[in-house]
A tleap script that builds the chain and sets N, CA, C and O, in Angstrom:
source leaprc.protein.ff14SB
mol = sequence {
  NMET ALA ILE ARG THR PRO GLU GLU ARG PRO
  VAL TYR SER SER ALA ALA SER SER GLU PRO
  VAL SER HIE PRO ASP LEU LEU GLU ASP VAL
  ARG SER LEU TRP LEU GLU LEU ARG GLY LEU
  THR HIE ASP HIE LEU LYS LEU VAL THR LEU
  GLU ALA ARG ARG ALA GLY ARG SER LEU VAL
  SER MET ILE ALA ALA GLY VAL ILE MET ALA
  VAL MET LEU ILE SER VAL TRP PHE GLY LEU
  MET ALA ALA ALA ALA LEU ALA LEU ILE GLU
  SER ASN MET VAL GLY ASP ILE GLU ALA ILE
  LEU LEU VAL ALA ALA VAL ASN LEU VAL ALA
  ALA LEU LEU LEU PHE TRP PHE ILE ARG ARG
  LYS SER HIE TYR LEU LEU PHE PRO GLU THR
  ILE ARG SER LEU ARG ASP LYS GLU ILE CSER
}
set mol.1.N position { 0.841 -1.181 0.000 }
set mol.1.CA position { 0.000 0.000 0.000 }
set mol.1.C position { 0.877 1.232 0.000 }
set mol.1.O position { 1.660 1.445 0.926 }
set mol.2.N position { 0.754 2.016 -0.999 }
set mol.2.CA position { 1.528 3.242 -1.109 }
set mol.2.C position { 0.608 4.439 -0.948 }
set mol.2.O position { -0.595 4.356 -1.197 }
set mol.3.N position { 1.183 5.532 -0.536 }
set mol.3.CA position { 0.411 6.770 -0.391 }
set mol.3.C position { 0.205 7.358 -1.776 }
set mol.3.O position { 1.137 7.471 -2.573 }
set mol.4.N position { -1.021 7.722 -2.037 }
set mol.4.CA position { -1.348 8.277 -3.349 }
set mol.4.C position { -1.068 9.770 -3.391 }
set mol.4.O position { -1.159 10.464 -2.379 }
set mol.5.N position { -0.735 10.239 -4.552 }
set mol.5.CA position { -0.549 11.678 -4.751 }
set mol.5.C position { -1.922 12.330 -4.853 }
set mol.5.O position { -2.908 11.636 -5.102 }
set mol.6.N position { -2.009 13.622 -4.671 }
set mol.6.CA position { -3.320 14.288 -4.747 }
set mol.6.C position { -4.019 14.079 -6.098 }
set mol.6.O position { -5.249 14.076 -6.150 }
set mol.7.N position { -3.278 13.907 -7.169 }
set mol.7.CA position { -3.899 13.699 -8.469 }
set mol.7.C position { -4.558 12.333 -8.572 }
set mol.7.O position { -5.538 12.169 -9.298 }
set mol.8.N position { -4.013 11.328 -7.833 }
set mol.8.CA position { -4.531 9.970 -7.904 }
set mol.8.C position { -5.732 9.755 -6.997 }
set mol.8.O position { -6.483 8.800 -7.199 }
set mol.9.N position { -5.931 10.593 -6.027 }
set mol.9.CA position { -7.016 10.421 -5.070 }
set mol.9.C position { -8.357 10.782 -5.693 }
set mol.9.O position { -8.467 11.774 -6.414 }
set mol.10.N position { -9.383 9.972 -5.411 }
set mol.10.CA position { -10.716 10.351 -5.884 }
set mol.10.C position { -11.250 11.511 -5.044 }
set mol.10.O position { -10.966 11.592 -3.849 }
set mol.11.N position { -11.987 12.367 -5.634 }
set mol.11.CA position { -12.529 13.536 -4.949 }
set mol.11.C position { -13.996 13.272 -4.660 }
set mol.11.O position { -14.763 12.887 -5.543 }
set mol.12.N position { -14.375 13.488 -3.392 }
set mol.12.CA position { -15.753 13.306 -2.958 }
set mol.12.C position { -16.343 14.673 -2.658 }
set mol.12.O position { -15.656 15.541 -2.119 }
set mol.13.N position { -17.605 14.869 -3.000 }
set mol.13.CA position { -18.282 16.132 -2.727 }
set mol.13.C position { -19.235 15.942 -1.577 }
set mol.13.O position { -19.893 14.908 -1.452 }
set mol.14.N position { -19.299 16.945 -0.744 }
set mol.14.CA position { -20.238 16.930 0.359 }
set mol.14.C position { -21.564 17.480 -0.136 }
set mol.14.O position { -21.599 18.408 -0.944 }
set mol.15.N position { -22.661 16.900 0.355 }
set mol.15.CA position { -23.982 17.363 -0.068 }
set mol.15.C position { -24.264 18.756 0.450 }
set mol.15.O position { -24.992 19.514 -0.190 }
set mol.16.N position { -23.697 19.116 1.613 }
set mol.16.CA position { -23.967 20.410 2.221 }
set mol.16.C position { -23.143 21.518 1.596 }
set mol.16.O position { -23.581 22.669 1.587 }
set mol.17.N position { -21.992 21.218 1.086 }
set mol.17.CA position { -21.149 22.258 0.518 }
set mol.17.C position { -20.609 21.788 -0.826 }
set mol.17.O position { -20.700 20.612 -1.180 }
set mol.18.N position { -20.054 22.723 -1.553 }
set mol.18.CA position { -19.532 22.386 -2.872 }
set mol.18.C position { -18.027 22.106 -2.842 }
set mol.18.O position { -17.411 21.928 -3.893 }
set mol.19.N position { -17.416 22.065 -1.614 }
set mol.19.CA position { -15.986 21.819 -1.491 }
set mol.19.C position { -15.697 20.326 -1.598 }
set mol.19.O position { -16.442 19.515 -1.047 }
set mol.20.N position { -14.632 19.953 -2.296 }
set mol.20.CA position { -14.298 18.534 -2.386 }
set mol.20.C position { -13.782 18.012 -1.042 }
set mol.20.O position { -13.094 18.737 -0.323 }
set mol.21.N position { -14.107 16.762 -0.696 }
set mol.21.CA position { -13.714 16.126 0.552 }
set mol.21.C position { -13.046 14.799 0.208 }
set mol.21.O position { -13.547 14.053 -0.633 }
set mol.22.N position { -11.928 14.502 0.846 }
set mol.22.CA position { -11.236 13.247 0.561 }
set mol.22.C position { -10.948 12.475 1.852 }
set mol.22.O position { -9.859 11.919 1.993 }
set mol.23.N position { -11.884 12.426 2.787 }
set mol.23.CA position { -11.687 11.768 4.081 }
set mol.23.C position { -11.472 10.265 3.983 }
set mol.23.O position { -10.584 9.756 4.667 }
set mol.24.N position { -12.222 9.526 3.182 }
set mol.24.CA position { -11.992 8.080 3.140 }
set mol.24.C position { -10.562 7.741 2.691 }
set mol.24.O position { -9.954 6.810 3.219 }
set mol.25.N position { -10.037 8.476 1.742 }
set mol.25.CA position { -8.685 8.216 1.271 }
set mol.25.C position { -7.649 8.612 2.329 }
set mol.25.O position { -6.619 7.952 2.463 }
set mol.26.N position { -7.915 9.669 3.067 }
set mol.26.CA position { -7.011 10.095 4.131 }
set mol.26.C position { -6.936 9.014 5.211 }
set mol.26.O position { -5.852 8.710 5.707 }
set mol.27.N position { -8.072 8.438 5.573 }
set mol.27.CA position { -8.076 7.370 6.563 }
set mol.27.C position { -7.314 6.151 6.050 }
set mol.27.O position { -6.604 5.495 6.812 }
set mol.28.N position { -7.457 5.855 4.788 }
set mol.28.CA position { -6.716 4.737 4.198 }
set mol.28.C position { -5.215 5.001 4.242 }
set mol.28.O position { -4.435 4.092 4.525 }
set mol.29.N position { -4.803 6.240 3.965 }
set mol.29.CA position { -3.385 6.600 4.029 }
set mol.29.C position { -2.858 6.515 5.455 }
set mol.29.O position { -1.747 6.035 5.679 }
set mol.30.N position { -3.646 6.976 6.415 }
set mol.30.CA position { -3.242 6.905 7.818 }
set mol.30.C position { -3.118 5.447 8.245 }
set mol.30.O position { -2.159 5.076 8.922 }
set mol.31.N position { -4.085 4.620 7.851 }
set mol.31.CA position { -4.047 3.194 8.174 }
set mol.31.C position { -2.807 2.540 7.553 }
set mol.31.O position { -2.143 1.721 8.188 }
set mol.32.N position { -2.512 2.909 6.319 }
set mol.32.CA position { -1.338 2.372 5.632 }
set mol.32.C position { -0.056 2.792 6.351 }
set mol.32.O position { 0.851 1.980 6.537 }
set mol.33.N position { 0.017 4.054 6.753 }
set mol.33.CA position { 1.195 4.526 7.497 }
set mol.33.C position { 1.336 3.797 8.828 }
set mol.33.O position { 2.440 3.439 9.239 }
set mol.34.N position { 0.212 3.583 9.493 }
set mol.34.CA position { 0.228 2.885 10.773 }
set mol.34.C position { 0.762 1.455 10.603 }
set mol.34.O position { 1.587 1.001 11.396 }
set mol.35.N position { 0.292 0.754 9.575 }
set mol.35.CA position { 0.753 -0.608 9.330 }
set mol.35.C position { 2.241 -0.631 8.985 }
set mol.35.O position { 2.964 -1.526 9.424 }
set mol.36.N position { 2.699 0.339 8.208 }
set mol.36.CA position { 4.121 0.399 7.881 }
set mol.36.C position { 4.951 0.714 9.123 }
set mol.36.O position { 6.046 0.176 9.288 }
set mol.37.N position { 4.441 1.577 9.992 }
set mol.37.CA position { 5.149 1.907 11.229 }
set mol.37.C position { 5.238 0.682 12.133 }
set mol.37.O position { 6.283 0.424 12.731 }
set mol.38.N position { 4.142 -0.073 12.233 }
set mol.38.CA position { 4.164 -1.301 13.031 }
set mol.38.C position { 5.170 -2.294 12.479 }
set mol.38.O position { 5.914 -2.912 13.241 }
set mol.39.N position { 5.200 -2.454 11.162 }
set mol.39.CA position { 6.140 -3.373 10.543 }
set mol.39.C position { 7.579 -2.938 10.761 }
set mol.39.O position { 8.450 -3.758 11.052 }
set mol.40.N position { 7.820 -1.639 10.619 }
set mol.40.CA position { 9.166 -1.113 10.832 }
set mol.40.C position { 9.601 -1.289 12.283 }
set mol.40.O position { 10.748 -1.649 12.548 }
set mol.41.N position { 8.692 -1.038 13.221 }
set mol.41.CA position { 8.990 -1.217 14.639 }
set mol.41.C position { 9.292 -2.681 14.929 }
set mol.41.O position { 10.229 -2.991 15.665 }
set mol.42.N position { 8.507 -3.575 14.359 }
set mol.42.CA position { 8.741 -5.008 14.545 }
set mol.42.C position { 10.117 -5.398 14.018 }
set mol.42.O position { 10.845 -6.145 14.673 }
set mol.43.N position { 10.472 -4.901 12.848 }
set mol.43.CA position { 11.783 -5.211 12.272 }
set mol.43.C position { 12.923 -4.700 13.147 }
set mol.43.O position { 13.935 -5.378 13.326 }
set mol.44.N position { 12.745 -3.499 13.687 }
set mol.44.CA position { 13.789 -2.929 14.548 }
set mol.44.C position { 13.923 -3.733 15.838 }
set mol.44.O position { 15.037 -3.988 16.295 }
set mol.45.N position { 12.806 -4.131 16.424 }
set mol.45.CA position { 12.862 -4.920 17.654 }
set mol.45.C position { 13.488 -6.287 17.399 }
set mol.45.O position { 14.248 -6.787 18.229 }
set mol.46.N position { 13.177 -6.885 16.267 }
set mol.46.CA position { 13.773 -8.169 15.920 }
set mol.46.C position { 15.279 -8.028 15.747 }
set mol.46.O position { 16.039 -8.883 16.202 }
set mol.47.N position { 15.717 -6.953 15.092 }
set mol.47.CA position { 17.140 -6.703 14.917 }
set mol.47.C position { 17.834 -6.516 16.264 }
set mol.47.O position { 18.931 -7.030 16.479 }
set mol.48.N position { 17.194 -5.782 17.165 }
set mol.48.CA position { 17.775 -5.557 18.494 }
set mol.48.C position { 17.914 -6.877 19.246 }
set mol.48.O position { 18.942 -7.121 19.878 }
set mol.49.N position { 16.891 -7.731 19.187 }
set mol.49.CA position { 16.982 -9.008 19.902 }
set mol.49.C position { 18.062 -9.903 19.306 }
set mol.49.O position { 18.779 -10.577 20.045 }
set mol.50.N position { 18.188 -9.920 17.994 }
set mol.50.CA position { 19.231 -10.730 17.363 }
set mol.50.C position { 20.624 -10.223 17.731 }
set mol.50.O position { 21.521 -11.015 18.016 }
set mol.51.N position { 20.801 -8.902 17.723 }
set mol.51.CA position { 22.097 -8.344 18.089 }
set mol.51.C position { 22.391 -8.535 19.574 }
set mol.51.O position { 23.546 -8.736 19.949 }
set mol.52.N position { 21.369 -8.476 20.422 }
set mol.52.CA position { 21.576 -8.717 21.859 }
set mol.52.C position { 21.996 -10.164 22.084 }
set mol.52.O position { 22.862 -10.437 22.915 }
set mol.53.N position { 21.388 -11.092 21.351 }
set mol.53.CA position { 21.773 -12.500 21.469 }
set mol.53.C position { 23.233 -12.689 21.033 }
set mol.53.O position { 24.005 -13.378 21.700 }
set mol.54.N position { 23.599 -12.071 19.910 }
set mol.54.CA position { 24.976 -12.183 19.427 }
set mol.54.C position { 25.944 -11.537 20.420 }
set mol.54.O position { 27.025 -12.072 20.668 }
set mol.55.N position { 25.564 -10.394 20.987 }
set mol.55.CA position { 26.425 -9.730 21.965 }
set mol.55.C position { 26.587 -10.589 23.214 }
set mol.55.O position { 27.675 -10.650 23.786 }
set mol.56.N position { 25.517 -11.251 23.641 }
set mol.56.CA position { 25.597 -12.131 24.809 }
set mol.56.C position { 26.534 -13.300 24.569 }
set mol.56.O position { 27.342 -13.648 25.429 }
set mol.57.N position { 26.418 -13.910 23.381 }
set mol.57.CA position { 27.319 -15.016 23.052 }
set mol.57.C position { 28.769 -14.541 22.988 }
set mol.57.O position { 29.678 -15.235 23.443 }
set mol.58.N position { 28.978 -13.362 22.424 }
set mol.58.CA position { 30.334 -12.819 22.353 }
set mol.58.C position { 30.887 -12.556 23.743 }
set mol.58.O position { 32.057 -12.826 24.010 }
set mol.59.N position { 30.049 -12.031 24.629 }
set mol.59.CA position { 30.490 -11.761 26.000 }
set mol.59.C position { 30.875 -13.044 26.713 }
set mol.59.O position { 31.892 -13.091 27.405 }
set mol.60.N position { 30.066 -14.091 26.547 }
set mol.60.CA position { 30.368 -15.367 27.199 }
set mol.60.C position { 31.690 -15.927 26.674 }
set mol.60.O position { 32.513 -16.407 27.454 }
set mol.61.N position { 31.896 -15.870 25.356 }
set mol.61.CA position { 33.153 -16.405 24.803 }
set mol.61.C position { 34.346 -15.550 25.241 }
set mol.61.O position { 35.432 -16.082 25.473 }
set mol.62.N position { 34.155 -14.233 25.357 }
set mol.62.CA position { 35.241 -13.372 25.829 }
set mol.62.C position { 35.588 -13.675 27.282 }
set mol.62.O position { 36.765 -13.697 27.641 }
set mol.63.N position { 34.588 -13.907 28.118 }
set mol.63.CA position { 34.841 -14.236 29.526 }
set mol.63.C position { 35.559 -15.576 29.630 }
set mol.63.O position { 36.502 -15.721 30.407 }
set mol.64.N position { 35.112 -16.558 28.845 }
set mol.64.CA position { 35.771 -17.865 28.867 }
set mol.64.C position { 37.235 -17.740 28.430 }
set mol.64.O position { 38.121 -18.320 29.057 }
set mol.65.N position { 37.485 -16.988 27.365 }
set mol.65.CA position { 38.859 -16.788 26.905 }
set mol.65.C position { 39.678 -16.048 27.961 }
set mol.65.O position { 40.859 -16.343 28.148 }
set mol.66.N position { 39.060 -15.089 28.651 }
set mol.66.CA position { 39.761 -14.361 29.711 }
set mol.66.C position { 40.128 -15.254 30.878 }
set mol.66.O position { 41.211 -15.119 31.446 }
set mol.67.N position { 39.235 -16.170 31.245 }
set mol.67.CA position { 39.533 -17.094 32.346 }
set mol.67.C position { 40.678 -18.021 31.959 }
set mol.67.O position { 41.589 -18.255 32.754 }
set mol.68.N position { 40.631 -18.550 30.736 }
set mol.68.CA position { 41.715 -19.425 30.272 }
set mol.68.C position { 43.037 -18.661 30.239 }
set mol.68.O position { 44.075 -19.180 30.651 }
set mol.69.N position { 42.987 -17.424 29.744 }
set mol.69.CA position { 44.201 -16.611 29.696 }
set mol.69.C position { 44.726 -16.332 31.107 }
set mol.69.O position { 45.938 -16.343 31.324 }
set mol.70.N position { 43.835 -16.083 32.064 }
set mol.70.CA position { 44.265 -15.825 33.436 }
set mol.70.C position { 44.955 -17.045 34.027 }
set mol.70.O position { 45.975 -16.914 34.703 }
set mol.71.N position { 44.409 -18.226 33.779 }
set mol.71.CA position { 45.040 -19.450 34.284 }
set mol.71.C position { 46.429 -19.613 33.664 }
set mol.71.O position { 47.379 -19.979 34.356 }
set mol.72.N position { 46.547 -19.344 32.372 }
set mol.72.CA position { 47.841 -19.460 31.711 }
set mol.72.C position { 48.842 -18.444 32.271 }
set mol.72.O position { 50.006 -18.776 32.499 }
set mol.73.N position { 48.390 -17.217 32.489 }
set mol.73.CA position { 49.291 -16.197 33.042 }
set mol.73.C position { 49.712 -16.525 34.468 }
set mol.73.O position { 50.846 -16.253 34.861 }
set mol.74.N position { 48.810 -17.106 35.235 }
set mol.74.CA position { 49.166 -17.511 36.607 }
set mol.74.C position { 50.247 -18.589 36.575 }
set mol.74.O position { 51.191 -18.561 37.364 }
set mol.75.N position { 50.096 -19.538 35.649 }
set mol.75.CA position { 51.124 -20.587 35.562 }
set mol.75.C position { 52.463 -19.994 35.114 }
set mol.75.O position { 53.515 -20.432 35.579 }
set mol.76.N position { 52.435 -19.011 34.224 }
set mol.76.CA position { 53.675 -18.336 33.826 }
set mol.76.C position { 54.291 -17.613 35.021 }
set mol.76.O position { 55.506 -17.658 35.215 }
set mol.77.N position { 53.461 -16.951 35.817 }
set mol.77.CA position { 53.962 -16.235 36.990 }
set mol.77.C position { 54.604 -17.200 37.977 }
set mol.77.O position { 55.675 -16.929 38.520 }
set mol.78.N position { 53.930 -18.341 38.205 }
set mol.78.CA position { 54.514 -19.342 39.098 }
set mol.78.C position { 55.863 -19.819 38.571 }
set mol.78.O position { 56.807 -19.990 39.342 }
set mol.79.N position { 55.956 -20.030 37.276 }
set mol.79.CA position { 57.227 -20.458 36.679 }
set mol.79.C position { 58.321 -19.421 36.869 }
set mol.79.O position { 59.460 -19.756 37.197 }
set mol.80.N position { 57.963 -18.148 36.660 }
set mol.80.CA position { 58.954 -17.080 36.853 }
set mol.80.C position { 59.400 -16.983 38.309 }
set mol.80.O position { 60.583 -16.780 38.584 }
set mol.81.N position { 58.473 -17.126 39.225 }
set mol.81.CA position { 58.835 -17.051 40.642 }
set mol.81.C position { 59.683 -18.257 41.057 }
set mol.81.O position { 60.603 -18.124 41.863 }
set mol.82.N position { 59.372 -19.425 40.505 }
set mol.82.CA position { 60.191 -20.609 40.813 }
set mol.82.C position { 61.596 -20.429 40.248 }
set mol.82.O position { 62.580 -20.796 40.890 }
set mol.83.N position { 61.686 -19.866 39.050 }
set mol.83.CA position { 63.006 -19.623 38.461 }
set mol.83.C position { 63.786 -18.610 39.287 }
set mol.83.O position { 64.994 -18.761 39.469 }
set mol.84.N position { 63.118 -17.589 39.784 }
set mol.84.CA position { 63.794 -16.590 40.620 }
set mol.84.C position { 64.300 -17.230 41.910 }
set mol.84.O position { 65.418 -16.960 42.348 }
set mol.85.N position { 63.467 -18.081 42.514 }
set mol.85.CA position { 63.883 -18.756 43.749 }
set mol.85.C position { 65.071 -19.679 43.483 }
set mol.85.O position { 66.016 -19.723 44.271 }
set mol.86.N position { 65.023 -20.412 42.376 }
set mol.86.CA position { 66.153 -21.300 42.042 }
set mol.86.C position { 67.422 -20.513 41.755 }
set mol.86.O position { 68.518 -20.955 42.098 }
set mol.87.N position { 67.284 -19.353 41.129 }
set mol.87.CA position { 68.458 -18.523 40.850 }
set mol.87.C position { 69.081 -18.032 42.151 }
set mol.87.O position { 70.306 -17.992 42.274 }
set mol.88.N position { 68.246 -17.655 43.129 }
set mol.88.CA position { 68.759 -17.221 44.429 }
set mol.88.C position { 69.460 -18.376 45.146 }
set mol.88.O position { 70.499 -18.186 45.778 }
set mol.89.N position { 68.887 -19.560 45.041 }
set mol.89.CA position { 69.470 -20.725 45.721 }
set mol.89.C position { 70.809 -21.092 45.092 }
set mol.89.O position { 71.779 -21.362 45.800 }
set mol.90.N position { 70.861 -21.101 43.764 }
set mol.90.CA position { 72.091 -21.507 43.081 }
set mol.90.C position { 73.213 -20.487 43.235 }
set mol.90.O position { 74.390 -20.836 43.144 }
set mol.91.N position { 72.852 -19.236 43.466 }
set mol.91.CA position { 73.904 -18.235 43.649 }
set mol.91.C position { 74.443 -18.237 45.075 }
set mol.91.O position { 75.319 -17.446 45.424 }
set mol.92.N position { 73.915 -19.122 45.878 }
set mol.92.CA position { 74.334 -19.267 47.280 }
set mol.92.C position { 74.163 -17.982 48.084 }
set mol.92.O position { 74.876 -17.752 49.061 }
set mol.93.N position { 73.198 -17.134 47.660 }
set mol.93.CA position { 72.920 -15.914 48.433 }
set mol.93.C position { 72.069 -16.246 49.643 }
set mol.93.O position { 72.282 -15.702 50.727 }
set mol.94.N position { 71.094 -17.145 49.459 }
set mol.94.CA position { 70.188 -17.532 50.548 }
set mol.94.C position { 69.947 -19.031 50.461 }
set mol.94.O position { 70.281 -19.671 49.463 }
set mol.95.N position { 69.369 -19.575 51.508 }
set mol.95.CA position { 69.040 -21.000 51.527 }
set mol.95.C position { 67.726 -21.266 50.795 }
set mol.95.O position { 67.103 -20.357 50.247 }
set mol.96.N position { 67.327 -22.529 50.802 }
set mol.96.CA position { 66.109 -22.943 50.091 }
set mol.96.C position { 64.860 -22.242 50.632 }
set mol.96.O position { 64.100 -21.625 49.886 }
set mol.97.N position { 64.676 -22.351 51.914 }
set mol.97.CA position { 63.461 -21.788 52.530 }
set mol.97.C position { 63.483 -20.269 52.450 }
set mol.97.O position { 62.452 -19.648 52.193 }
set mol.98.N position { 64.625 -19.675 52.663 }
set mol.98.CA position { 64.720 -18.220 52.604 }
set mol.98.C position { 64.399 -17.697 51.201 }
set mol.98.O position { 63.767 -16.649 51.072 }
set mol.99.N position { 64.816 -18.397 50.162 }
set mol.99.CA position { 64.530 -17.971 48.785 }
set mol.99.C position { 63.033 -17.999 48.510 }
set mol.99.O position { 62.485 -17.076 47.907 }
set mol.100.N position { 62.384 -19.057 48.954 }
set mol.100.CA position { 60.930 -19.161 48.747 }
set mol.100.C position { 60.207 -18.073 49.537 }
set mol.100.O position { 59.269 -17.454 49.034 }
set mol.101.N position { 60.647 -17.840 50.779 }
set mol.101.CA position { 60.023 -16.790 51.583 }
set mol.101.C position { 60.273 -15.403 50.982 }
set mol.101.O position { 59.392 -14.543 51.017 }
set mol.102.N position { 61.453 -15.188 50.440 }
set mol.102.CA position { 61.751 -13.902 49.806 }
set mol.102.C position { 60.860 -13.661 48.586 }
set mol.102.O position { 60.329 -12.565 48.410 }
set mol.103.N position { 60.697 -14.682 47.748 }
set mol.103.CA position { 59.813 -14.552 46.577 }
set mol.103.C position { 58.375 -14.303 47.022 }
set mol.103.O position { 57.677 -13.484 46.424 }
set mol.104.N position { 57.925 -15.003 48.066 }
set mol.104.CA position { 56.568 -14.803 48.578 }
set mol.104.C position { 56.396 -13.390 49.134 }
set mol.104.O position { 55.348 -12.773 48.943 }
set mol.105.N position { 57.412 -12.881 49.816 }
set mol.105.CA position { 57.335 -11.523 50.368 }
set mol.105.C position { 57.265 -10.476 49.267 }
set mol.105.O position { 56.504 -9.514 49.370 }
set mol.106.N position { 58.061 -10.659 48.207 }
set mol.106.CA position { 58.009 -9.715 47.082 }
set mol.106.C position { 56.617 -9.734 46.441 }
set mol.106.O position { 56.074 -8.685 46.093 }
set mol.107.N position { 56.046 -10.930 46.288 }
set mol.107.CA position { 54.689 -11.023 45.734 }
set mol.107.C position { 53.657 -10.367 46.649 }
set mol.107.O position { 52.723 -9.722 46.171 }
set mol.108.N position { 53.822 -10.528 47.953 }
set mol.108.CA position { 52.894 -9.914 48.903 }
set mol.108.C position { 52.976 -8.393 48.847 }
set mol.108.O position { 51.945 -7.719 48.867 }
set mol.109.N position { 54.172 -7.850 48.778 }
set mol.109.CA position { 54.336 -6.395 48.671 }
set mol.109.C position { 53.709 -5.878 47.378 }
set mol.109.O position { 53.029 -4.852 47.381 }
set mol.110.N position { 53.939 -6.585 46.279 }
set mol.110.CA position { 53.330 -6.179 45.002 }
set mol.110.C position { 51.812 -6.225 45.081 }
set mol.110.O position { 51.137 -5.333 44.567 }
set mol.111.N position { 51.266 -7.261 45.722 }
set mol.111.CA position { 49.809 -7.378 45.864 }
set mol.111.C position { 49.255 -6.246 46.736 }
set mol.111.O position { 48.194 -5.699 46.432 }
set mol.112.N position { 49.955 -5.891 47.807 }
set mol.112.CA position { 49.512 -4.790 48.669 }
set mol.112.C position { 49.545 -3.449 47.925 }
set mol.112.O position { 48.650 -2.622 48.098 }
set mol.113.N position { 50.565 -3.238 47.106 }
set mol.113.CA position { 50.624 -2.009 46.302 }
set mol.113.C position { 49.456 -1.945 45.309 }
set mol.113.O position { 48.855 -0.887 45.121 }
set mol.114.N position { 49.142 -3.065 44.684 }
set mol.114.CA position { 48.002 -3.097 43.762 }
set mol.114.C position { 46.685 -2.875 44.503 }
set mol.114.O position { 45.792 -2.202 43.988 }
set mol.115.N position { 46.557 -3.439 45.712 }
set mol.115.CA position { 45.358 -3.221 46.517 }
set mol.115.C position { 45.198 -1.744 46.855 }
set mol.115.O position { 44.098 -1.198 46.766 }
set mol.116.N position { 46.286 -1.104 47.241 }
set mol.116.CA position { 46.246 0.328 47.549 }
set mol.116.C position { 45.844 1.132 46.314 }
set mol.116.O position { 45.036 2.055 46.408 }
set mol.117.N position { 46.406 0.784 45.158 }
set mol.117.CA position { 46.085 1.470 43.905 }
set mol.117.C position { 44.594 1.320 43.569 }
set mol.117.O position { 43.929 2.295 43.218 }
set mol.118.N position { 44.085 0.101 43.681 }
set mol.118.CA position { 42.669 -0.149 43.383 }
set mol.118.C position { 41.779 0.617 44.350 }
set mol.118.O position { 40.767 1.193 43.950 }
set mol.119.N position { 42.153 0.622 45.598 }
set mol.119.CA position { 41.356 1.321 46.627 }
set mol.119.C position { 41.283 2.827 46.338 }
set mol.119.O position { 40.226 3.439 46.490 }
set mol.120.N position { 42.409 3.419 45.920 }
set mol.120.CA position { 42.409 4.849 45.584 }
set mol.120.C position { 41.541 5.139 44.370 }
set mol.120.O position { 40.808 6.127 44.347 }
set mol.121.N position { 41.621 4.285 43.369 }
set mol.121.CA position { 40.854 4.499 42.138 }
set mol.121.C position { 39.373 4.199 42.319 }
set mol.121.O position { 38.557 4.734 41.567 }
set mol.122.N position { 38.995 3.376 43.275 }
set mol.122.CA position { 37.594 3.014 43.461 }
set mol.122.C position { 36.748 4.206 43.897 }
set mol.122.O position { 35.527 4.183 43.745 }
set mol.123.N position { 37.365 5.222 44.423 }
set mol.123.CA position { 36.641 6.434 44.835 }
set mol.123.C position { 35.926 7.060 43.647 }
set mol.123.O position { 34.826 7.595 43.789 }
set mol.124.N position { 36.544 6.992 42.487 }
set mol.124.CA position { 35.965 7.624 41.304 }
set mol.124.C position { 34.806 6.831 40.712 }
set mol.124.O position { 34.105 7.344 39.840 }
set mol.125.N position { 34.587 5.613 41.153 }
set mol.125.CA position { 33.450 4.833 40.673 }
set mol.125.C position { 32.126 5.360 41.201 }
set mol.125.O position { 31.067 5.010 40.681 }
set mol.126.N position { 32.174 6.178 42.206 }
set mol.126.CA position { 30.959 6.711 42.829 }
set mol.126.C position { 30.523 8.050 42.237 }
set mol.126.O position { 29.596 8.673 42.755 }
set mol.127.N position { 31.168 8.505 41.167 }
set mol.127.CA position { 30.854 9.776 40.511 }
set mol.127.C position { 30.827 10.933 41.517 }
set mol.127.O position { 29.799 11.592 41.671 }
set mol.128.N position { 31.935 11.179 42.194 }
set mol.128.CA position { 31.921 12.163 43.282 }
set mol.128.C position { 31.597 13.584 42.823 }
set mol.128.O position { 30.897 14.309 43.531 }
set mol.129.N position { 32.085 13.992 41.671 }
set mol.129.CA position { 31.820 15.353 41.204 }
set mol.129.C position { 30.347 15.537 40.841 }
set mol.129.O position { 29.765 16.589 41.108 }
set mol.130.N position { 29.749 14.516 40.233 }
set mol.130.CA position { 28.328 14.593 39.881 }
set mol.130.C position { 27.478 14.669 41.133 }
set mol.130.O position { 26.544 15.467 41.201 }
set mol.131.N position { 27.790 13.847 42.124 }
set mol.131.CA position { 27.029 13.858 43.369 }
set mol.131.C position { 27.187 15.199 44.073 }
set mol.131.O position { 26.216 15.739 44.603 }
set mol.132.N position { 28.400 15.740 44.082 }
set mol.132.CA position { 28.611 17.036 44.725 }
set mol.132.C position { 27.848 18.137 44.009 }
set mol.132.O position { 27.283 19.021 44.654 }
set mol.133.N position { 27.824 18.094 42.670 }
set mol.133.CA position { 27.083 19.127 41.947 }
set mol.133.C position { 25.585 19.012 42.194 }
set mol.133.O position { 24.892 20.027 42.264 }
set mol.134.N position { 25.074 17.785 42.329 }
set mol.134.CA position { 23.655 17.617 42.622 }
set mol.134.C position { 23.321 18.073 44.032 }
set mol.134.O position { 22.260 18.655 44.258 }
set mol.135.N position { 24.207 17.817 44.979 }
set mol.135.CA position { 23.977 18.254 46.360 }
set mol.135.C position { 24.029 19.774 46.461 }
set mol.135.O position { 23.264 20.369 47.220 }
set mol.136.N position { 24.921 20.406 45.707 }
set mol.136.CA position { 25.001 21.868 45.709 }
set mol.136.C position { 23.713 22.481 45.193 }
set mol.136.O position { 23.288 23.528 45.681 }
set mol.137.N position { 23.082 21.843 44.210 }
set mol.137.CA position { 21.819 22.370 43.684 }
set mol.137.C position { 20.675 22.160 44.665 }
set mol.137.O position { 19.754 22.974 44.712 }
set mol.138.N position { 20.712 21.079 45.457 }
set mol.138.CA position { 19.672 20.843 46.462 }
set mol.138.C position { 19.724 21.904 47.543 }
set mol.138.O position { 18.682 22.350 48.023 }
set mol.139.N position { 20.913 22.313 47.931 }
set mol.139.CA position { 21.078 23.299 48.997 }
set mol.139.C position { 20.611 24.668 48.529 }
set mol.139.O position { 20.022 25.425 49.302 }
set mol.140.N position { 20.871 24.989 47.266 }
set mol.140.CA position { 20.523 26.323 46.753 }
set mol.140.C position { 19.059 26.556 46.661 }
set mol.140.O position { 18.630 27.632 46.247 }
savepdb mol mol.pdb
quit
């Protein structure tokens, strides 16, 4: 159903006046537009659901790949720390237990530094400037 041009529309005359009236055709055009709008809306919603499904699958595969990568990186880290401990032992700088404790202490210090860094940055997750600007407007 296409919208007709004014030349294609039939002209109806009112019995009370001599002016042409084209109400039935206008209603048909409105109905046609409504049906096209419904169809277009349906198509857009279908596209959104399909893309949301694809995005969900992509997210799941990305998380799975991230977990596998994390396990691999942890094993690499363990290997590097074991190599560092063996290097300390072979250089006769420290004993067996002391080398392992030294590597563990270095890892603990690094973890504490990262914890401190995360804690400082977490303040900005609360949108402090936005909240302060909203509170300033409430007071005014």
